[in-house]
C-alpha positions as CSV (number, residue, x, y, z in Angstrom):
1,M,88.2,-11.1,10.4
2,A,91.3,-9.2,11.7
3,L,90.9,-6.7,9.0
4,A,87.4,-5.8,10.2
5,N,88.7,-5.2,13.7
6,L,91.4,-3.0,12.4
7,L,89.2,-0.9,10.2
8,A,86.6,-0.4,12.9
9,S,89.3,1.4,14.9
10,F,89.9,4.0,12.2
11,A,88.1,7.2,13.0
12,P,85.2,5.6,15.0
13,A,84.0,9.0,16.0
14,C,82.8,9.6,12.5
15,I,80.1,7.0,12.9
16,P,77.3,7.8,15.4
17,P,77.6,5.7,18.6
18,E,74.2,4.1,18.2
19,A,75.2,2.7,14.8
20,E,78.6,1.7,15.9
21,A,77.0,-0.3,18.7
22,L,75.6,-2.7,16.1
23,R,79.1,-3.9,15.2
24,A,79.8,-6.3,18.1
25,E,76.5,-8.1,17.6
26,V,77.1,-8.5,13.8
27,K,80.7,-9.6,14.4
28,A,79.6,-12.3,16.9
29,F,77.0,-13.5,14.5
30,L,79.4,-13.8,11.6
31,G,82.0,-15.5,13.8
32,R,79.5,-18.3,14.4
33,T,77.9,-18.5,11.0
34,L,81.0,-18.4,8.8
35,A,83.3,-20.5,10.9
36,G,85.0,-23.1,8.8
37,R,84.3,-21.4,5.4
38,P,87.4,-21.4,3.3
39,A,89.0,-18.0,2.3
40,A,88.5,-18.6,-1.5
41,E,84.7,-19.1,-0.8
42,R,84.5,-16.0,1.4
43,A,86.4,-13.9,-1.2
44,R,83.1,-14.1,-3.3
45,T,81.2,-12.2,-0.6
46,W,78.7,-9.8,-2.3
47,T,78.7,-11.9,-5.5
48,A,78.0,-15.2,-3.6
49,F,74.2,-16.1,-3.8
50,D,73.0,-17.9,-0.6
51,P,69.3,-17.4,0.1
52,E,69.5,-19.3,3.3
53,F,72.2,-16.9,4.7
54,S,70.1,-14.0,3.6
55,R,67.0,-15.3,5.4
56,A,69.2,-15.8,8.5
57,L,70.1,-12.1,8.3
58,A,66.5,-11.1,7.7
59,A,65.4,-13.1,10.8
60,R,67.6,-10.8,12.8
61,G,66.2,-7.6,11.1
62,W,69.4,-7.1,9.1
63,V,67.9,-7.1,5.6
64,G,66.0,-3.9,4.8
65,L,67.7,-2.3,7.8
66,S,66.9,1.2,6.6
67,I,63.4,0.4,5.4
68,P,60.8,2.1,7.6
69,R,59.0,-0.1,10.2
70,E,55.7,0.6,8.5
71,Y,57.0,-1.4,5.5
72,G,58.5,-4.2,7.5
73,G,62.1,-2.9,7.9
74,A,64.1,-1.9,11.0
75,G,63.7,1.8,10.4
76,L,67.4,2.6,11.0
77,G,69.6,4.9,9.2
78,P,72.4,4.7,6.6
79,F,75.2,4.5,9.2
80,H,73.6,1.3,10.7
81,R,73.7,-0.1,7.2
82,F,77.3,1.0,6.8
83,V,78.4,-0.8,9.9
84,L,76.5,-3.9,8.9
85,V,77.8,-4.0,5.4
86,E,81.3,-3.3,6.4
87,E,81.3,-6.3,8.7
88,L,79.6,-8.6,6.2
89,L,82.1,-7.8,3.5
90,A,85.2,-7.8,5.6
91,A,84.2,-11.2,6.8
92,G,83.4,-12.5,3.4
93,A,79.7,-13.2,4.0
94,P,77.6,-14.5,1.0
95,V,75.1,-11.7,0.6
96,A,74.3,-11.5,-3.1
97,A,70.8,-12.9,-2.9
98,H,69.3,-10.0,-1.0
99,W,72.0,-7.4,-1.9
100,I,70.5,-5.4,-4.8
101,A,67.0,-5.5,-3.3
102,D,68.3,-4.1,-0.1
103,R,70.9,-1.7,-1.5
104,Q,69.0,-0.2,-4.4
105,S,65.6,-1.5,-5.1
106,A,64.1,-0.7,-1.7
107,P,65.5,2.9,-1.6
108,L,64.3,3.4,-5.1
109,L,60.8,2.3,-4.3
110,L,60.7,4.3,-1.1
111,R,61.6,7.5,-3.0
112,F,59.6,7.0,-6.3
113,G,57.3,4.1,-5.9
114,T,53.4,4.2,-5.3
115,E,52.0,3.3,-1.9
116,E,50.8,0.0,-3.5
117,Q,54.3,-0.8,-4.7
118,K,55.8,-0.1,-1.3
119,R,53.3,-2.3,0.5
120,R,53.7,-5.1,-2.0
121,F,57.4,-5.3,-2.3
122,L,59.2,-3.7,0.7
123,P,58.1,-6.2,3.4
124,A,59.0,-9.1,1.2
125,I,62.5,-7.6,0.6
126,A,63.0,-7.2,4.4
127,K,62.1,-10.8,4.9
128,A,64.6,-11.9,2.2
129,Q,61.7,-13.6,0.3
130,L,61.9,-11.4,-2.8
131,F,65.2,-11.0,-4.7
132,F,65.7,-8.1,-7.3
133,C,68.2,-7.5,-10.1
134,I,68.9,-4.4,-12.1
135,G,68.2,-4.1,-15.8
136,M,70.6,-1.5,-17.1
137,S,73.3,-2.6,-19.5
138,E,72.4,-3.8,-23.0
139,P,74.2,-5.5,-25.9
140,G,75.6,-2.7,-28.0
141,A,75.1,0.0,-25.4
142,G,77.9,-1.0,-22.9
143,S,78.4,1.5,-20.3
144,D,76.6,4.2,-22.3
145,L,73.4,3.8,-20.3
146,A,71.6,6.6,-22.1
147,A,71.7,4.5,-25.3
148,V,69.4,1.8,-24.1
149,A,67.1,0.5,-26.8
150,T,64.8,-2.0,-24.9
151,R,61.4,-0.4,-25.4
152,A,58.1,-0.5,-23.6
153,E,55.2,0.7,-25.7
154,R,51.9,1.8,-24.1
155,R,48.8,-0.4,-24.8
156,P,45.3,-0.1,-23.5
157,D,46.0,-2.8,-20.8
158,G,49.4,-1.5,-19.8
159,W,52.7,-1.9,-21.7
160,R,54.4,-4.3,-24.1
161,L,58.1,-4.8,-23.5
162,D,60.8,-5.9,-26.1
163,G,64.5,-5.9,-26.0
164,R,67.5,-7.3,-24.1
165,K,69.5,-6.6,-21.0
166,I,73.0,-8.1,-20.4
167,W,75.5,-8.5,-17.5
168,T,72.4,-8.6,-15.3
169,T,73.7,-9.8,-11.9
170,W,71.9,-13.1,-10.8
171,A,68.9,-12.5,-13.0
172,H,68.6,-16.3,-13.3
173,R,68.0,-16.7,-9.6
174,C,66.1,-13.4,-8.8
175,H,62.3,-12.9,-8.8
176,W,62.0,-9.4,-10.1
177,M,63.9,-6.8,-12.1
178,I,63.8,-3.0,-12.1
179,A,64.8,-2.1,-15.6
180,L,65.5,1.2,-17.4
181,V,63.8,1.1,-20.8
182,R,62.8,3.6,-23.5
183,T,59.1,4.7,-23.6
184,S,59.5,7.4,-26.2
185,G,61.9,8.6,-28.9
186,G,65.0,6.8,-29.9
187,S,68.6,6.3,-28.7
188,E,69.5,9.6,-30.3
189,D,67.3,11.3,-27.7
190,R,69.8,10.1,-25.0
191,Q,68.3,10.6,-21.5
192,R,65.0,11.8,-22.7
193,G,62.2,9.3,-22.9
194,L,63.4,6.7,-20.4
195,S,61.3,5.1,-17.7
196,Q,61.7,2.4,-15.1
197,F,59.6,-0.7,-14.7
198,L,59.1,-3.5,-12.3
199,I,59.3,-6.8,-14.2
200,D,58.2,-10.2,-13.0
201,L,61.0,-12.5,-14.3
202,S,58.6,-15.5,-14.4
203,A,56.4,-13.7,-16.8
204,P,55.7,-15.2,-20.3
205,G,58.2,-13.8,-22.8
206,V,61.1,-13.4,-20.4
207,T,64.1,-15.6,-21.3
208,I,67.2,-15.7,-19.1
209,R,70.5,-17.2,-20.1
210,P,73.4,-17.3,-17.5
211,I,76.9,-16.2,-18.6
212,R,79.9,-18.2,-17.5
213,L,82.9,-16.2,-16.4
214,V,86.5,-17.2,-16.7
215,T,86.4,-18.1,-12.9
216,G,83.7,-20.7,-13.7
217,D,81.0,-18.7,-11.9
218,E,77.7,-17.8,-13.4
219,E,76.7,-14.6,-11.6
220,F,75.6,-12.6,-14.7
221,S,72.9,-13.3,-17.2
222,E,71.5,-12.0,-20.5
223,V,67.7,-11.4,-20.3
224,T,65.5,-11.2,-23.4
225,F,62.0,-9.7,-23.5
226,D,59.8,-10.9,-26.3
227,D,56.4,-9.1,-26.2
228,V,56.2,-9.2,-22.4
229,H,53.0,-7.7,-20.9
230,L,53.5,-5.2,-18.1
231,P,50.5,-4.0,-16.2
232,P,50.0,-0.2,-15.7
233,E,51.2,-0.5,-12.1
234,A,54.6,-1.8,-13.3
235,L,55.8,1.7,-14.0
236,V,58.0,3.1,-11.2
237,G,57.8,6.9,-10.8
238,R,56.7,9.0,-13.7
239,E,57.0,8.1,-17.3
240,G,60.0,9.8,-18.9
241,E,61.8,10.5,-15.7
242,G,63.7,7.2,-15.6
243,W,67.1,8.8,-16.1
244,A,66.7,11.1,-13.0
245,Q,65.6,8.1,-11.0
246,V,68.3,5.8,-12.1
247,T,71.0,8.4,-11.4
248,A,69.8,8.7,-7.9
249,E,69.7,4.9,-7.6
250,L,73.3,4.6,-8.8
251,A,74.4,6.8,-5.9
252,F,73.4,3.9,-3.5
253,E,75.2,1.4,-5.7
254,R,78.5,3.3,-5.8
255,A,78.6,4.8,-2.4
256,G,78.8,1.8,-0.1
257,P,81.8,-0.2,1.4
258,E,81.2,-2.9,-1.2
259,R,83.4,-0.9,-3.7
260,L,86.3,-1.2,-1.2
261,Y,86.3,-4.7,0.2
262,S,86.2,-7.1,-2.8
263,S,89.9,-8.1,-2.1
264,A,89.8,-7.6,1.7
265,I,90.1,-11.3,2.5
266,L,93.5,-11.4,0.8
267,L,94.8,-8.8,3.2
268,D,94.0,-11.0,6.1
269,L,95.8,-13.9,4.4
270,L,98.8,-11.7,3.7
271,A,99.1,-10.7,7.3
272,A,98.9,-14.3,8.3
273,A,101.6,-15.2,5.8
274,L,103.9,-12.4,7.1
275,T,103.4,-13.7,10.6
276,R,104.7,-17.1,9.5
277,R,107.5,-15.7,7.4
278,P,108.4,-12.1,8.3
279,D,109.4,-9.9,5.3
280,P,110.0,-6.2,5.7
281,A,109.0,-5.5,2.1
282,G,105.8,-7.4,2.5
283,E,105.0,-5.6,5.7
284,E,105.6,-2.3,4.0
285,L,103.2,-3.4,1.3
286,L,100.5,-4.4,3.7
287,G,100.9,-1.1,5.6
288,R,100.5,0.9,2.4
289,L,97.5,-1.0,1.3
290,L,95.8,-0.7,4.6
291,A,96.5,3.1,4.7
292,D,94.9,3.4,1.2
293,L,92.0,1.5,2.3
294,A,91.6,3.5,5.5
295,T,91.6,6.7,3.5
296,L,88.9,5.4,1.1
297,R,86.9,4.2,4.1
298,A,86.9,7.7,5.5
299,M,85.5,8.9,2.1
300,A,82.8,6.3,2.2
301,V,81.8,7.4,5.7
302,A,81.6,11.0,4.4
303,V,79.4,9.9,1.5
304,T,77.2,7.9,3.9
305,A,76.8,11.1,6.0
306,R,75.4,12.9,2.9
307,L,73.0,10.0,2.3
308,A,71.9,10.3,5.9
309,A,71.2,13.9,5.3
310,G,68.9,13.1,2.5
311,E,71.2,14.1,-0.3
312,A,72.0,12.1,-3.5
313,P,75.8,12.4,-3.7
314,V,76.1,11.2,-7.3
315,T,79.5,12.6,-8.2
316,A,81.1,11.9,-4.8
317,A,79.8,8.3,-5.0
318,A,81.3,8.0,-8.6
319,V,84.7,9.2,-7.4
320,L,84.6,6.8,-4.4
321,K,83.7,3.9,-6.7
322,D,86.5,4.8,-9.2
323,L,89.2,5.0,-6.5
324,G,87.9,2.0,-4.5
325,T,87.7,-0.4,-7.4
326,R,91.2,0.5,-8.5
327,L,92.5,-0.3,-5.1
328,E,90.5,-3.6,-5.1
329,Q,92.4,-4.4,-8.3
330,E,95.8,-3.3,-7.0
331,I,95.6,-5.6,-4.0
332,P,95.8,-9.0,-5.7
333,R,98.4,-7.7,-8.3
334,A,100.6,-6.4,-5.5
335,V,100.2,-9.5,-3.4
336,A,101.1,-11.7,-6.4
337,A,104.2,-9.6,-7.0
338,R,105.4,-9.9,-3.5
339,L,104.3,-13.5,-2.8
340,D,107.1,-15.7,-1.4
341,P,107.6,-18.7,-3.7
342,E,108.2,-20.8,-0.6
343,D,104.8,-19.8,0.9
344,T,102.5,-22.5,-0.4
345,D,99.6,-21.9,1.9
346,P,96.7,-23.3,-0.2
347,E,94.1,-20.7,1.1
348,L,96.3,-17.8,0.0
349,V,97.2,-19.3,-3.3
350,Q,93.6,-20.3,-4.2
351,T,92.2,-16.9,-3.0
352,L,94.8,-15.0,-4.9
353,A,94.2,-17.0,-8.1
354,F,90.4,-16.3,-7.9
355,L,90.8,-12.6,-7.3
356,L,93.4,-12.2,-10.1
357,Q,90.8,-13.7,-12.5
358,L,87.9,-11.7,-11.2
359,S,89.5,-8.3,-10.5
360,P,89.4,-7.0,-14.1
361,A,85.6,-6.8,-13.7
362,F,85.9,-4.6,-10.6
363,T,86.3,-1.3,-12.6
364,I,83.6,-2.4,-15.0
365,R,80.6,-3.5,-12.9
366,G,78.6,-0.5,-11.5
367,G,79.9,1.8,-14.2
368,T,83.3,1.8,-15.9
369,S,86.1,4.0,-14.6
370,E,86.0,6.1,-17.9
371,I,82.3,6.9,-17.3
372,L,82.8,7.8,-13.7
373,R,85.8,10.1,-14.5
374,G,83.6,11.7,-17.1
375,M,81.0,12.4,-14.5
376,A,83.6,14.0,-12.2
377,A,85.0,16.1,-15.1
378,R,81.5,17.4,-15.9
379,A,80.9,18.3,-12.2
380,L,84.2,20.2,-12.2
381,G,83.1,22.1,-15.4
382,L,85.9,20.5,-17.5
383,R,83.5,19.0,-20.0
384,G,80.0,19.6,-21.3
């Protein structure tokens, strides 16, 4: 947790004092709760599914931190959540169970949901009783989100849903999905004719198959919809406006510290190794990586300020995600290249091995780097 202490000292004035005041309480809680957890386990952090831990956070009001009090949340702002998330990730807390519901589903429902949807789902999210996944990617569509083919057809009693979603994080352990599907036209229509729906994953016709990764973990799933009935109230927002809604949603997914800290545990272990066996080249490497991380953290704080102002900084979040995940990939590669063969600390070796296996996914999940750079190029007027 030394990394969390160091990063908190970088430009603290950028974070409002009332939000920064939360840090000490969170740090003390994590120090007690995570004591004794091995580094290789903590390296999983926001991909580690632990409902009990999520409920412990919720009991302190730390799930749904920015959900208004009238819907069961703490009614705090994006900077409070930034401080909380930064501490959770730097410490390696297992947050995946509530993560997507807290980060994306709740803000989406607050902005586009009906009053009935807000009353039904938001209090359960804040209590860590209801876990959400996101239905975006599909077989054959890849990162081309506008090419989704899963279709919901209107019927007198609501909608009928057919299709498939893939690389759906923790679908096999979540309760609900918010999915982007086509309600009119075809894939050639691109962004037109797309809508978002709330889907009960226990409904008849929903089949979920976990996907095993090279690490041995099964955090992703393929989800098949076979003539699934959706009631009229399952529609989120307006029919045909799903693309605008999901674009705003992705700003929340790409803007947070989670796109910076996936390899953070390794930096603590590297610092400990250099304390045991000083190495000027290793110390220079650690300093460079920390400087890069501090710069990107400052960018994340700036994006959070725009979220706090009510903006949807889609392009800025995309750039942050691209740069952040590339650094996350560089950290294990750089540490592996400089690792002293005589340093056989098992925690360092095991954590490094895990992150080297997982890190290729960092620039894929949440939007590939190619897609994100295309968004930045379009915003700069470099492409149509």
